[in-house]
Backbone as a ProteinNet text record, in pm:
[ID]
protein_1_A
[PRIMARY]
MSTSTTSSNRFTLIENWDTETLIIFLRDLNINLDKDDFKILRKQKIDGQTFPDMTERKFMKDGIKRGPAMKLEKQAKILKERTRAFEKGKIEYFWLFPCGIWSIQHFVSWSTNMFGPTERNEAHTIFYNTLYIFRDDPNISQEILEVVRNLLLNKKVCVFHFTDSNTYGMLSTRSFRLGIYKPSVIAVL
[TERTIARY]
83	1.2	92.6	50.9	118.4	113	221.1	235	214.1	217.9	201.2	62	5	-128.4	-118.3	-208.3	-224.8	-293.1	-268.3	-310.8	-472.7	-559.6	-664.2	-753.4	-668.9	-727.1	-676.3	-565.5	-514.9	-598.4	-708	-778.8	-906.5	-928.6	-1033.9	-993.9	-856.9	-792.9	-749.8	-757.4	-712.7	-728.6	-842.1	-917	-843.3	-778.2	-693	-549.7	-507	-358.3	-317.3	-201.5	-146.3	-75.3	-24	48	171.2	251.2	366.4	314.7	206.9	163.2	123.5	34	2	128.7	235.7	348.5	428.6	422.9	477.8	400.8	278.5	178.8	223.2	221.5	242.6	393.9	472.7	617	598.9	549.5	529.7	452.8	400.6	323.1	430	530.1	638.2	563.5	524.9	461.6	526.3	677.5	773.5	737.1	687.7	667	823.9	851.6	978.1	964.5	1086.5	1094	1006.7	1017.4	947.7	789	743.5	616	555.1	651	631.2	658	730.9	715.4	610.4	550.2	418.2	311.2	306.9	185.7	224.6	338.9	363.2	327.9	367	332.2	181.7	120.8	-46.9	-106.3	-44.4	-93.7	-204.7	-163.4	-260.4	-255.6	-370.8	-349.8	-471.6	-499.7	-608.9	-748.2	-780.3	-909.1	-913.7	-833.3	-827.8	-777.7	-705.6	-645.4	-763.7	-860.7	-920.2	-1048.6	-1039.1	-1113.5	-1044.9	-910.9	-792.4	-845.8	-788.8	-813.5	-673.1	-666	-544.9	-544.2	-660.3	-630.4	-588.2	-646.3	-606.7	-451.6	-416.5	-283.9	-194.4	-221.2	-157.2	-156.2	-262	-278.4	-184.8	-152.2	-68.1	69.8	104.5	241.8	294.3	222.3	273.8	259.2	353.5	357.2	241	198.1	88.1	91.7	213.4	202	197.5	273	242.8	110.2	47.2	-87.1	-176.1	-159.6	-251.1	-233.2	-119.5	-84.2	-164.4	-136.9	-209.7	-363.1	-418.1	-553.9	-606.9	-529.2	-588.5	-574.5	-450.1	-475.6	-569.1	-595.1	-702	-858	-876.4	-988.6	-1004.7	-894.2	-905.1	-920	-847.9	-847.9	-1014.3	-1057.9	-1200.5	-1294.5	-1289	-1365.5	-1348.9	-1219.7	-1202.7	-1275.9	-1245.5	-1296.8	-1445.2	-1519.5	-1664.9	-1687.3	-1638.6	-1700.3	-1641.5	-1541.9	-1505.2	-1592.4	-1629.9	-1739.9	-1873.1	-1914	-2063	-2051.6	-1947.8	-1940.6	-1976.7	-1890.1	-1924.1	-2058	-2122.3	-2254.5	-2350.4	-2308.6	-2395.7	-2420.6	-2344.1	-2357.6	-2513.8	-2555.8	-2685	-2787.4	-2776.8	-2863.4	-2868.1	-2733.5	-2698.6	-2752.6	-2738.7	-2776	-2900.9	-2982.6	-3108.3	-3052.5	-3114.9	-3092.5	-3071.2	-3131.8	-3136.1	-2978.9	-2885.1	-2748.5	-2635.3	-2685.8	-2588.8	-2511.6	-2381.9	-2297	-2173.8	-2097	-1983	-1877.5	-1890.5	-1811.7	-1831.1	-1943.1	-2000.5	-1948.3	-1974	-1939.5	-1804.4	-1716	-1580.1	-1520.3	-1599.7	-1532.9	-1582.5	-1686.1	-1752.1	-1675.6	-1652.1	-1564.8	-1434.3	-1361.2	-1215.6	-1222.1	-1305.9	-1327	-1344.1	-1411.4	-1456.7	-1370.3	-1296.9	-1224.3	-1055	-1049.8	-910.6	-893.5	-774.2	-762.5	-801.1	-881.1	-902.1	-852.6	-847	-812.9	-939.5	-916.7	-1032.6	-1123.5	-1076.2	-1153.3	-1234.5	-1178.4	-1255.3	-1379.9	-1356.5	-1481.6	-1586.4	-1535.4	-1655.2	-1696.6	-1644.6	-1705.8	-1803.9	-1758.3	-1861.2	-2006.6	-1981.4	-2055.4	-2176	-2122.4	-2190.5	-2239.7	-2177.4	-2257.8	-2356	-2363.4	-2478	-2575	-2560.1	-2674.7	-2720.3	-2647.1	-2692.7	-2806.1	-2756.8	-2850.3	-2987.3	-2958.7	-3087.8	-3185.5	-3101.3	-3189.6	-3265.2	-3205.4	-3268.8	-3364.3	-3379	-3465.4	-3607.3	-3708.9	-3849.6	-3901.1	-3853	-3927.6	-3876.6	-3797.5	-3727.4	-3828.8	-3821.8	-3933.4	-3890.4	-3988.7	-3996.2	-3878.2	-3880.4	-3783.3	-3642.5	-3612.9	-3465.5	-3443.8	-3541.6	-3521.6	-3468.7	-3554.8	-3513.3	-3386.7	-3339.6	-3211.8	-3090.1	-3110.7	-3019.3	-3025.7	-3127.2	-3113.5	-3039.7	-3065.5	-2975.9	-2849.1	-2807.3	-2651.8	-2609.3	-2659.5	-2602.3	-2591.9	-2699.3	-2684.7	-2620.8	-2566.6	-2474.4	-2327.1	-2305.6	-2149.1	-2089.3	-1964.8	-1870.4	-1754.2	-1702.8	-1600.4	-1485.6	-1354.3	-1249.3	-1170.1	-1113.9	-1019.4	-900.6	-779.6	-653.1	-569.3	-452.4	-358.4	-232.7	-137.2	-18.1	91.9	159.6	231.3	378.9	422.4	532.8	512.2	627.4	597.1	587.8	589.9	551.7	433.9	385.7	272.1	174.6	52.8	-74	-135.7	-213.4	-310.1	-447	-541.7	-689.5	-719.2	-783.9	-822.9	-956.3	-1080.2	-1181.9	-1256.6	-1380.4	-1459.9	-1598.4	-1672.8	-1788.7	-1883.6	-2007.6	-2059.7	-2104	-2090.5	-2119.5	-2185	-2272.5	-2314.8	-2207.8	-2207.3	-2102.9	-2122	-1994.8	-2014.7	-2006.2	-2033.8	-2051.8	-1909.7	-1838.6	-1688.6	-1585.5	-1484.5	-1385.3	-1250	-1204.6	-1074.9	-974.4	-848.7	-736.9	-728.3	-744.6	-719.5	-826.9	-909.3	-1037.6	-1035.1	-1076.4	-1120.3	-1276	-1335.1	-1474.6	-1482.6	-1536.8	-1526.3	-1661.4
-123.6	-8.8	122.1	226.7	344.3	419.7	483	541	706.4	746	891.5	922.1	1010.6	1061.3	1214	1268.8	1425	1443.6	1567.2	1604.3	1577.2	1625.9	1621.3	1496.6	1377.3	1271.3	1160.9	1183.2	1084.3	1040.5	1119.3	1069.8	973.4	974.8	902.2	756	757.7	641.1	555.6	596.3	500.2	379.3	339.3	206.6	106.4	172.6	82.3	60.2	133.9	153.3	9.2	-41.7	-148.4	-98.9	-162.8	-138.1	-39.3	-79.1	-13.8	138	172.6	285.4	374.7	301.5	381.8	409	355	387.6	510.6	520.7	611.5	742.3	738.9	851.3	894	813.2	838.1	893.9	867.1	905.4	1046.3	1066.6	1212.2	1303.2	1238.6	1358	1418	1357.4	1392.7	1399.9	1285.2	1277.7	1192.7	1187.3	1142.7	970.8	897.7	755.3	697.7	601.3	539.1	411.6	353.8	231.7	99	115.8	8.5	25.3	142.6	169	111.2	130.1	85.9	-69.9	-110.3	-269.3	-324.2	-257.6	-324.9	-306.2	-182.8	-188.4	-302.3	-322.3	-434.1	-559.8	-575.3	-712.2	-739	-628.4	-644.4	-617	-600.5	-585.7	-490.4	-368.1	-248.7	-185.3	-190.2	-129.7	3	34.1	146.4	119.3	-12.1	-77.8	-48.5	-95.5	-114.3	-1.2	90.2	191.5	300.3	340.8	423.9	379.5	267.4	214.7	193.9	220.7	179.3	294.9	270.7	334.4	336.7	428.9	434.3	299.4	255.9	121.1	12.5	-0.4	-114.2	-100.8	34.4	18.3	-1.5	19.8	3	-150.5	-217.2	-352.4	-433.8	-367.1	-400.5	-394.5	-324.1	-291.4	-170.2	-42.3	88.7	158.2	240.1	310.9	416.8	447.1	568.1	687	747.6	877.3	852	745.7	722.4	673.5	594.9	546.3	648.6	737.7	862.5	933.9	956.1	1020.3	950.3	828.4	758.6	742.2	737.4	745.5	880.3	990.6	1127.8	1126.8	1053.1	1058.5	973.2	864.2	766	844.2	908.5	997.6	1091.6	1178.9	1254.7	1227.4	1100.8	1052	1004.3	940	875.7	1003.1	1122.1	1218.5	1292.1	1291.9	1373.1	1279.6	1144.3	1040.6	1072.7	1092.9	1079.3	1212.6	1326.1	1455.7	1465.4	1414.6	1407.7	1352.8	1227.5	1140.1	1197.4	1251.8	1314	1435.4	1520.4	1621.5	1607.5	1478.6	1448.7	1389.3	1321.9	1252.7	1386.2	1503	1610.4	1675.2	1624	1653.8	1633.8	1500.7	1452.7	1548.2	1623.9	1722.8	1863	1892.6	2020.2	2033.5	1942	1966.3	1884.1	1927.7	1854.9	1727.3	1623.1	1506.5	1491.3	1613.1	1602.7	1633.1	1690.4	1714.6	1627.4	1542.1	1413.8	1364	1355.2	1278.8	1238.3	1155.5	1127.8	1231.1	1282.8	1399.4	1517.3	1557.4	1672.3	1656.6	1531.3	1494	1488.7	1450.2	1460	1616.4	1688.1	1822.5	1912.8	1901.4	1945.1	1890.6	1785.1	1722	1784.9	1783.7	1827.5	1979.9	2045.9	2199.7	2217.7	2127.4	2134.2	2080.7	1958.2	1884.6	1890.7	1926.2	1900.4	1778.7	1730.4	1632.2	1492.5	1395.7	1247.9	1147.1	1065.1	942.5	897.7	894.5	848.2	757.2	623.6	536.9	562.6	655.7	698.3	766.4	860.6	950.6	858.7	785.9	678.8	577	539.4	442.5	518.6	630.3	719.8	744.6	796.1	835.6	707	601.7	489.5	420.7	402	356.4	439.2	566.8	647.5	629.9	614.2	573.7	440.9	349.4	203.9	228.1	313	339.3	398.1	483.9	557	456.5	374.8	263.8	183.3	149.5	44.3	95.8	234.8	307.8	303.7	245.3	205.5	362.8	460.7	582.2	693.2	648	749.4	786.6	928.3	952.9	896.4	878.5	812	899.4	1046	1105.9	1085.6	1085.3	1029.7	876.7	802.3	651	632.9	712.4	695.2	776	865.2	929.7	824.3	780.5	682.5	557	509.7	374.8	412.4	515.9	550.6	581.7	638.2	654	535.5	440.2	318.4	230.1	245.8	158.4	208.7	344.8	397.4	418.7	354	356.2	318	393.3	363.7	301.5	180.5	135.3	129.9	178	171.5	72.2	-19.4	-100.1	-83.2	-86	-74.6	-184.2	-195.3	-288.1	-208.1	-297.9	-225.7	-294.8	-178	-217.6	-233.3	-153.8	-193.3	-122.8	-126	-73	65.4	150.8	298.3	356.7	270.6	319.4	223.8	270.6	180.7	209.6	144.9	146.3	114.7	212.2	160.2	66.8	-49.7	-155.2	-119.2	-87.6	-33.2	34.5	94.8	182.6	111.8	45.3	-2.4	24.4	22.2	32.9	-97.1	-120.3	-247.1	-209.1	-311.1	-283.6	-373.2	-295.1	-321.2	-475.7	-559.3	-682.1	-795.4	-759	-830.4	-863.4	-744.9	-773.4	-734.3	-807.2	-801.1	-804.3	-713.1	-734.3	-679.8	-722.6	-700.6	-546.5	-467.8	-310.6	-235.2	-185.1	-108.7	42	137.7	266.4	299.1	351.5	361.3	516.7	558.2	679	772.3
-9.2	-5.1	-8	-84.6	-95.8	57.1	99.9	216.4	195.1	78.2	35.3	15.2	127.7	97.2	134.4	77.6	86.9	237.4	303.7	425.8	414.4	300.5	298.8	316.1	257.7	235	326.9	407.3	490.8	587.2	627.4	737.6	701	568.7	505.4	469.8	444.3	411.4	532.3	641.1	733.1	756	743	740.9	660.1	549	454.8	491.8	598.8	635.3	699.7	649.5	737.5	852.1	946.4	1070.8	1024.8	922.6	896.2	834.6	768.6	731.9	862.3	941	1059.1	1137	1145.8	1220.1	1150.9	1020.4	946.4	985	977.9	1012.9	1138.5	1253.8	1366.6	1400.4	1338.3	1357	1303.7	1180.8	1145.7	1235.7	1315.9	1423.5	1510.8	1540.4	1622.8	1758.6	1817.6	1943.9	2051.1	2014.3	2102.5	2132.8	2037.2	2050.7	2026.2	2106.2	2066.1	2004.8	1957.7	1883.7	1957.9	2106.6	2171.7	2148.7	2152	2105.9	1993.1	1880.5	1765.1	1722.9	1826.5	1825.7	1876.6	1963.3	2031.5	1935.9	1863.7	1757.8	1648	1615.3	1519.3	1582.3	1709.7	1768.1	1786.3	1799	1821.1	1705.8	1578.2	1457.1	1435.8	1518.1	1512.4	1382.3	1301.9	1157.7	1168.9	1049	1045.9	1077.2	1072.8	1119.4	1266.5	1322.6	1459.6	1547	1470.7	1556.6	1619.3	1539	1563.1	1708.4	1724.4	1855.5	1951.5	1943.9	2052.3	2172.7	2283.2	2405.7	2484.4	2557.6	2679.5	2754.3	2777.8	2864	2774.6	2641.9	2553.7	2517	2485.1	2471.7	2571.8	2702	2830.4	2845.5	2818.7	2836.5	2732.2	2616.1	2512.2	2575.4	2646.3	2713.3	2673.7	2611.3	2609.3	2740.6	2778.3	2903.9	2909.8	2999.6	3000.4	2921.3	2947.4	2853.4	2680.7	2645	2499.9	2472.8	2583.5	2550.1	2537.7	2636.9	2634.6	2512.3	2442	2322.6	2211.2	2209.8	2113.3	2116.6	2239.1	2223	2163.6	2209.8	2169.7	2007.4	1949.3	1807.9	1741.7	1803.4	1766.5	1767.4	1869.2	1869.7	1762.2	1740.4	1624.1	1492.7	1461.6	1348.5	1312.9	1427.9	1408.9	1374.7	1453.7	1446.3	1286.4	1258.8	1128.5	988.4	1022	925.8	937.2	1040.2	1034.8	980.9	1024.7	940.7	795.4	762.2	634.4	543.3	585.3	513.2	502.2	622.4	614	556.2	542.5	446.2	293.1	256	113.6	93	190.1	161.1	144.7	208.9	206	59.3	-29.6	-186	-215	-175.8	-235.2	-165	-73.4	-2.1	-74.4	-102.9	-157.9	-282.2	-373.5	-509.5	-568.1	-641.1	-718.8	-764.7	-753	-833.5	-966.2	-1046.2	-1169.9	-1235.2	-1129.7	-1177.4	-1127.2	-1021.5	-970.6	-1097.8	-1086.2	-1151.9	-1094.2	-1125.8	-1067.4	-1088.6	-1238.8	-1227.8	-1154.1	-1158.6	-1072.7	-937.6	-865.4	-725.9	-691.3	-791.6	-775.5	-785.8	-893.7	-883.6	-758.7	-701.2	-606.3	-478.3	-465.4	-349.2	-349.7	-470.3	-468.5	-423.7	-465.8	-441	-291.2	-243.5	-94.6	7	-31	59.3	24.3	-101.3	-170.6	-227	-297.4	-380.2	-292.9	-342.9	-289.9	-386	-338.5	-419.9	-516	-632.4	-704.4	-667.3	-620.6	-590.8	-458.6	-360.8	-272.5	-307.4	-404.4	-445.4	-498.6	-604.7	-646.9	-533.8	-445.6	-349.9	-278.4	-233.7	-170.8	-248.9	-357.5	-450.5	-474.7	-537.1	-570.4	-449.3	-329.2	-201.1	-168.9	-165	-144.7	-229.9	-371.8	-451.9	-411.9	-368.8	-369.7	-223.8	-120	1.9	-59.5	-147	-198.9	-278.4	-344.3	-423.9	-361.3	-239.2	-147.8	-59	-40.5	61.4	-3.7	86.3	22.8	20.8	104.4	136.8	14.6	-66.1	-163.1	-251.9	-314.8	-426.7	-541.7	-639.3	-769.7	-877	-843.1	-911.4	-895	-751.9	-709.3	-738.5	-720.7	-752.4	-913.3	-993.1	-1130.1	-1175	-1121.4	-1121.4	-1088.6	-964.7	-907.2	-1007	-1051.4	-1132.5	-1261.2	-1316.9	-1447.5	-1419.7	-1298.5	-1282.3	-1267.5	-1194.5	-1163.2	-1285.5	-1372.3	-1506.9	-1602.8	-1585.2	-1685.6	-1651.3	-1546	-1489.5	-1605.6	-1644.3	-1754	-1697.1	-1759.7	-1698.6	-1830.8	-1794.6	-1892.8	-1854.3	-1944.7	-1912.7	-1980.2	-1910.3	-1953.6	-1956.2	-2046.5	-2026	-2031.9	-1945.4	-1948.8	-2036.7	-2100.9	-2227.9	-2185.6	-2075	-1976.9	-1842.1	-1763.4	-1647.2	-1626.1	-1719.7	-1711.2	-1783.5	-1863.8	-1952.8	-1972	-2001.4	-2015.1	-2144	-2196	-2337.5	-2279.6	-2356.6	-2323.8	-2436.6	-2373.3	-2463.6	-2525.7	-2435	-2459.1	-2358	-2416	-2318.8	-2332	-2229.2	-2252.5	-2099.4	-2130.5	-2009.9	-1946.4	-1821.3	-1740.4	-1613.3	-1572.1	-1454.5	-1357.5	-1229.1	-1136.5	-1094.2	-1105.2	-1069.8	-1180.8	-1322.7	-1419.5	-1486.5	-1467.2	-1529.3	-1454.2	-1424.8	-1324.7	-1376.2	-1467.6	-1520.3	-1423.3	-1428.9	-1326.7	-1318.2	-1428.4	-1398.6	-1432.6	-1377.3	-1413.5	-1364.8	-1436.8	-1369.9	-1389.2	-1300.2	-1328.6	-1348.4	-1458.3	-1495.8	-1485
[MASK]
+++++++++++++++++++++++++++++++++++++++++++++++++++++++++++++++++++++++++++++++++++++++++++++++++++++++++++++++++++++++++++++++++++++++++++++++++++++++++++++++++++++++++++++++++++++++++++++

């Protein structure tokens, strides 16, 4: 997994972090953790999925001293709150704009303007997961349901092949429903 993230999206990606990526992030914070603290995080396999739910007590039970445990708990809480706020902000898109103008391109543009650059997969995940929630909501209006269905049916998938380690070529662009076609490298447009 890549350890380079922008400051605007590093909080939303934490659940994807492995232990080493988490340690790099914590080192960059300069909160005076030492190699023994990082060794314990590695031994306990604390990663991006578990870190936000850790408490001072849990860190101490794992063998981290009280001072560093308090600092780690504080960072875990901060990351958890920033992730929630960031994701909530992006979902507000669907309440800010009329359903007639919803599109992945508009969402990515708005999201980038509001929150700074984010990873393309993250923006697509938030956008399409929210559409699936609307699609499955029995209380949704017929107008919104029709827009949602069209957006889900008209997703475009671009298939690439790698010609060497530094370049790629486009094989084809076709519309697919999610889950029907699973090539090794795809980009949802």
